[in-house]
C-alpha positions as CSV (number, residue, x, y, z in Angstrom):
1,M,-40.2,169.4,129.9
2,S,-37.9,169.9,132.9
3,T,-38.9,166.5,134.3
4,V,-38.0,164.7,131.0
5,T,-34.6,166.4,130.9
6,T,-33.8,165.5,134.4
7,S,-34.7,161.8,134.0
8,R,-32.5,161.6,130.9
9,T,-29.6,163.2,132.6
10,R,-29.8,160.8,135.5
11,S,-30.0,157.8,133.2
12,S,-26.9,158.9,131.2
13,A,-24.9,159.5,134.4
14,S,-25.6,156.0,135.8
15,A,-25.1,154.1,132.5
16,S,-21.8,152.5,131.6
17,P,-19.8,154.2,128.8
18,S,-19.7,150.9,126.9
19,A,-23.5,150.6,127.0
20,P,-25.1,153.7,125.6
21,V,-28.6,154.5,126.7
22,R,-31.2,153.9,124.0
23,P,-34.2,156.3,123.9
24,R,-37.5,154.7,124.8
25,A,-39.5,153.8,121.8
26,R,-42.6,155.9,121.4
27,L,-45.7,155.3,119.3
28,D,-45.6,157.5,116.1
29,W,-47.2,160.8,116.7
30,R,-49.6,160.4,113.8
31,L,-51.0,157.3,115.5
32,R,-51.4,159.2,118.7
33,F,-53.0,162.1,116.9
34,G,-55.5,159.7,115.3
35,A,-56.2,158.1,118.7
36,L,-56.8,161.5,120.3
37,S,-59.2,162.4,117.5
38,L,-61.2,159.2,118.0
39,I,-61.3,159.5,121.7
40,W,-62.5,163.1,121.7
41,G,-64.8,162.4,118.7
42,F,-66.5,159.5,120.6
43,S,-66.8,161.6,123.8
44,F,-70.1,163.1,122.6
45,L,-71.6,159.7,122.0
46,L,-70.4,158.6,125.5
47,I,-72.1,161.7,127.0
48,K,-75.3,160.8,125.3
49,V,-75.2,157.2,126.5
50,G,-74.3,158.3,130.0
51,T,-77.3,160.7,130.3
52,E,-79.6,157.9,129.4
53,G,-79.0,156.4,132.9
54,Y,-77.8,159.3,135.0
55,A,-78.4,163.0,135.5
56,P,-76.1,165.4,133.7
57,F,-74.3,166.5,136.9
58,Q,-73.8,162.8,137.8
59,V,-72.3,162.1,134.4
60,T,-69.9,165.1,134.7
61,L,-68.9,164.1,138.3
62,G,-68.2,160.6,137.2
63,R,-66.2,161.8,134.2
64,L,-64.1,164.0,136.5
65,V,-63.5,161.3,139.1
66,F,-62.2,158.8,136.5
67,G,-60.2,161.4,134.7
68,T,-58.6,162.7,137.8
69,A,-57.7,159.1,138.9
70,V,-55.8,158.6,135.6
71,L,-53.8,161.8,136.0
72,M,-53.1,161.1,139.7
73,A,-51.8,157.7,138.6
74,A,-49.6,159.3,136.0
75,M,-48.2,161.7,138.5
76,A,-47.4,158.9,140.9
77,V,-45.5,157.0,138.2
78,K,-43.5,160.1,137.3
79,R,-43.1,161.1,141.0
80,E,-44.6,164.5,140.5
81,R,-46.3,166.5,143.2
82,L,-49.2,168.9,143.1
83,P,-48.4,172.6,143.3
84,R,-48.1,174.0,146.8
85,E,-48.6,177.8,146.4
86,A,-52.0,178.9,147.7
87,R,-52.2,181.6,145.0
88,L,-51.9,179.0,142.2
89,W,-54.7,176.9,143.7
90,G,-57.0,180.0,143.6
91,H,-56.2,180.5,139.9
92,M,-56.5,176.8,139.2
93,A,-60.0,176.8,140.8
94,V,-61.2,179.4,138.3
95,A,-59.5,177.4,135.5
96,A,-61.1,174.2,136.7
97,F,-64.6,175.8,136.5
98,L,-64.1,177.4,133.1
99,L,-62.3,174.5,131.4
100,N,-63.9,171.5,133.1
101,A,-66.8,171.8,135.4
102,L,-68.8,174.3,133.4
103,P,-68.3,173.1,129.8
104,F,-68.6,169.4,130.8
105,S,-71.9,170.1,132.6
106,L,-73.3,172.2,129.8
107,F,-72.5,169.5,127.2
108,A,-74.1,166.9,129.3
109,Y,-77.3,169.0,129.8
110,S,-77.4,170.0,126.1
111,E,-77.4,166.3,125.0
112,L,-80.7,165.8,126.9
113,T,-82.4,167.6,124.0
114,I,-80.0,167.8,121.1
115,P,-78.2,164.9,119.2
116,S,-74.6,164.2,119.9
117,T,-73.7,165.1,116.3
118,L,-74.8,168.7,116.9
119,A,-73.0,168.9,120.2
120,G,-69.8,167.7,118.5
121,I,-70.2,170.3,115.8
122,C,-70.8,173.1,118.3
123,N,-67.5,172.1,120.0
124,A,-65.7,172.9,116.7
125,T,-66.7,176.6,117.2
126,S,-64.2,177.0,120.1
127,P,-61.4,178.3,117.8
128,L,-63.8,180.9,116.4
129,W,-64.8,182.1,119.9
130,G,-61.1,182.0,120.8
131,M,-60.1,184.3,118.0
132,L,-62.9,186.7,118.7
133,L,-62.0,186.9,122.4
134,S,-58.3,187.2,121.7
135,L,-58.9,190.3,119.7
136,V,-60.3,191.9,122.8
137,A,-58.3,190.3,125.6
138,L,-54.9,189.7,124.1
139,S,-53.4,192.9,122.7
140,E,-50.4,191.0,121.2
141,D,-52.7,188.8,119.0
142,R,-53.3,191.0,116.0
143,P,-56.0,190.3,113.5
144,T,-55.3,189.7,109.8
145,R,-57.7,189.7,106.9
146,V,-57.4,186.0,106.5
147,R,-58.3,185.4,110.2
148,V,-61.2,187.8,110.1
149,A,-62.5,186.1,106.9
150,G,-62.1,182.7,108.7
151,L,-64.2,184.1,111.6
152,A,-66.9,185.2,109.3
153,L,-66.9,182.0,107.4
154,G,-67.0,179.9,110.6
155,F,-70.1,181.7,111.9
156,L,-71.7,181.3,108.5
157,G,-71.1,177.6,109.0
158,V,-72.8,177.7,112.4
159,L,-75.9,179.3,110.8
160,T,-75.9,176.7,108.1
161,V,-75.8,173.9,110.7
162,L,-78.7,175.5,112.5
163,G,-80.7,176.1,109.3
164,V,-81.3,179.7,110.1
165,W,-83.3,180.3,106.9
166,Q,-85.7,177.6,108.1
167,G,-86.3,179.4,111.4
168,F,-84.3,176.8,113.3
169,H,-87.0,174.3,112.6
170,G,-86.6,171.0,114.6
171,L,-83.8,172.3,116.8
172,D,-84.0,172.8,120.6
173,A,-82.8,176.3,121.2
174,T,-81.9,175.8,124.8
175,G,-79.8,172.7,124.2
176,T,-78.0,174.3,121.3
177,A,-77.3,177.4,123.3
178,M,-75.8,175.3,126.1
179,A,-73.5,173.5,123.7
180,L,-72.3,176.8,122.1
181,L,-71.8,178.3,125.6
182,A,-69.7,175.3,126.5
183,S,-67.6,175.8,123.5
184,L,-67.2,179.5,124.4
185,S,-66.1,178.5,127.9
186,Y,-62.9,176.8,126.7
187,P,-61.2,179.8,125.1
188,V,-62.3,182.0,128.0
189,G,-60.6,179.5,130.3
190,W,-57.4,179.3,128.2
191,I,-57.1,183.1,128.1
192,Y,-57.4,183.2,131.9
193,V,-54.8,180.4,132.2
194,R,-52.5,182.3,129.8
195,R,-52.8,185.5,131.9
196,T,-52.5,183.9,135.4
197,L,-50.8,180.5,135.3
198,A,-48.2,180.8,132.5
199,G,-44.6,180.4,133.6
200,T,-45.3,179.1,137.1
201,G,-42.5,176.6,137.0
202,N,-44.8,173.6,137.6
203,S,-45.2,170.9,135.1
204,H,-48.3,170.7,132.8
205,L,-49.1,167.3,134.4
206,A,-49.1,168.7,137.9
207,M,-51.1,171.8,137.0
208,T,-53.7,169.8,135.1
209,G,-53.9,167.1,137.8
210,G,-54.6,169.9,140.4
211,Q,-57.1,171.5,138.0
212,L,-59.1,168.3,137.5
213,L,-59.0,167.6,141.2
214,L,-60.5,171.0,141.9
215,A,-63.2,170.5,139.2
216,T,-64.1,167.2,140.9
217,V,-64.5,168.9,144.2
218,Q,-66.7,171.6,142.6
219,L,-69.0,169.0,141.1
220,A,-69.0,166.9,144.3
221,V,-70.4,169.9,146.1
222,V,-73.0,170.9,143.4
223,T,-74.3,167.4,142.3
224,P,-76.0,166.4,145.6
225,L,-77.9,169.8,145.6
226,F,-79.5,169.1,142.3
227,T,-79.7,165.3,142.0
228,S,-80.6,162.4,144.1
229,V,-78.8,159.1,144.5
230,P,-79.8,156.7,141.6
231,E,-82.2,153.9,142.7
232,H,-80.2,151.5,140.5
233,F,-76.9,151.8,138.6
234,A,-77.4,151.2,134.9
235,F,-74.4,149.2,133.7
236,V,-74.0,150.5,130.1
237,P,-74.4,154.2,131.0
238,L,-72.0,153.7,133.9
239,L,-69.5,152.1,131.5
240,A,-69.9,155.0,129.2
241,V,-69.2,157.5,132.0
242,A,-66.1,155.5,133.0
243,A,-64.8,155.5,129.5
244,L,-65.6,159.2,129.1
245,G,-63.5,160.0,132.2
246,A,-60.6,157.6,131.9
247,L,-60.2,157.9,128.1
248,G,-61.8,161.2,127.1
249,T,-60.5,163.2,130.0
250,G,-57.5,161.5,131.6
251,L,-55.8,159.6,128.8
252,A,-56.6,162.3,126.2
253,V,-54.9,165.0,128.3
254,L,-51.7,162.9,128.5
255,I,-51.7,162.2,124.8
256,Q,-52.4,165.9,124.0
257,Y,-49.5,167.1,126.1
258,G,-47.2,164.6,124.5
259,L,-48.2,165.8,121.1
260,V,-47.7,169.4,122.0
261,A,-44.2,168.7,123.3
262,E,-43.3,166.6,120.2
263,V,-44.9,168.4,117.2
264,G,-45.9,171.8,118.7
265,P,-49.3,173.3,119.6
266,T,-50.2,174.3,116.1
267,T,-50.1,170.7,114.7
268,A,-51.6,169.3,117.9
269,Q,-54.6,171.6,118.0
270,M,-55.6,170.4,114.5
271,V,-57.3,167.5,116.2
272,T,-60.1,170.0,116.8
273,Y,-61.1,169.8,113.1
274,F,-61.5,166.0,113.1
275,I,-63.7,165.8,116.3
276,P,-67.0,167.0,114.6
277,V,-66.4,164.5,111.7
278,I,-65.9,161.6,114.1
279,A,-68.7,162.7,116.4
280,T,-71.1,163.0,113.5
281,A,-70.2,159.6,112.1
282,A,-70.5,157.9,115.5
283,G,-73.8,159.5,116.3
284,V,-75.3,158.5,112.9
285,A,-73.8,155.0,112.7
286,I,-74.1,153.8,116.3
287,L,-76.9,155.9,117.9
288,G,-79.0,156.1,114.7
289,E,-79.3,159.9,114.9
290,S,-80.8,161.7,111.9
291,L,-78.7,163.8,109.7
292,R,-79.9,166.7,107.5
293,W,-77.8,168.0,104.7
294,T,-77.2,171.2,106.5
295,T,-75.3,169.4,109.3
296,P,-72.3,168.0,107.3
297,V,-72.2,171.0,104.9
298,G,-72.3,173.5,107.8
299,A,-69.7,171.5,109.7
300,L,-67.3,171.6,106.8
301,I,-67.7,175.4,106.6
302,V,-67.1,175.7,110.4
303,I,-64.0,173.6,110.2
304,A,-62.7,175.7,107.2
305,G,-63.4,178.9,109.1
306,A,-61.8,177.7,112.3
307,A,-58.7,176.6,110.3
308,L,-58.3,180.1,108.8
309,T,-58.5,181.7,112.2
310,Q,-55.4,179.8,113.2
311,V,-53.3,181.3,110.3
312,R,-50.7,183.6,111.7
313,G,-49.3,186.6,109.8
314,R,-45.5,187.1,109.5
315,R,-43.8,188.9,112.4
316,A,-41.9,192.0,111.7
């Protein structure tokens, strides 16, 4: 926010009084909201395609490389610098692991054995995990009956998706557990960020750029230990990884921060509820993945429960 204010002030000071400065036209936030929903919804399809040609760690490393490149380019355009404090870099390293390196890798490994539709639905459980964790870790976040009901409803939806009454027939338990663990990692990371990196004075762009850079370094160290260099580079999976990084990680972050600044975090985070719908439609229509009735029904229950967990009570 401070960067935007400064640039506007400078423009006004240098402009002639007879030629008022016109604000730069921006794409309507609803269109950007829809674009973000599509980008993140298709991310699970891109992960699936990427793992058809490369190892999961390689997919994650490529995703982070392309995503970091986009944010570094955005920082160069806005003339922003990375944070300099050593303490911040230590906290950002933990955030990079919890919000990027770990969940990205888990989703990539999970899609070796589960469809992209299921991975997208598991991602929608993040608000449920977030509320459950906030009750323990954030004393100022008080539960309400509506939010507790949403939590219960959401996890009922998860059981419906998994078909618990059928004994999880036809589902890979390890892959599903990885996808759910990846979804749990996001709120853990955000709680850590809220406790350690809030109010540092650095811009969101600079902090996120540093965070992705650290996640890239983490994967660059880990990937050679568990994978070997591919004998040939499959073009379509490579294209999927590039799109996953440049669009699903880099551009998506820029769009998200713009939405938060314009319409607020509550409206911006509603994109979470559209992701499983788009991921399911893409997986079925493009990849030909099978769809049981429990999947869409359970997904709707998860989305409804997640929405209820975001309802805030009135403050005294």
